[in-house]
C-alpha angles and dihedrals in degrees: 000000000000106000092187092058091046092048092049093045088052092054094048090051088049092052093044091050090053092056089045092053092053089044098055101026101034097078087058093054112029128045094215088058091050092048093050104041092139091059088052093050088052087061083072087085098060093036088057091051091049093051093043092051094041088051091049092051093045091052092047091047094050095049098263094309116138104199099065092056090051087057090049091053093047096051093046088054093049093048097048092044090054095048096044096043089053093046097047104024101029090229102158125217111260125200092265092051091044091054090046088054094049088049092048090050089049089059091064092047092054092049094048102044108022107097 
């Protein structure tokens, strides 16, 4: 395992998920985002690059296995959605969501430490 590649892939997935959150939820929240939907759609190009590179690093980091990188991507998405939805919509984390977050984080731990 290459932990440097795994960590870098996780950060790229996080950054990509932040942009995706703004892209798909922004028009529901901010007037400027609703007025500039086309510009938000153009963000699909750098988002795709981020996810492609993050996937390449994850696969490399996990010894050419695809599934662990998918769980890294999923967990990054869940984490960013939780944080940004709380920050911008003040939707608190209830017990069900908290348990789901613990389970999502557990996916990464299983992939990293189960031999």
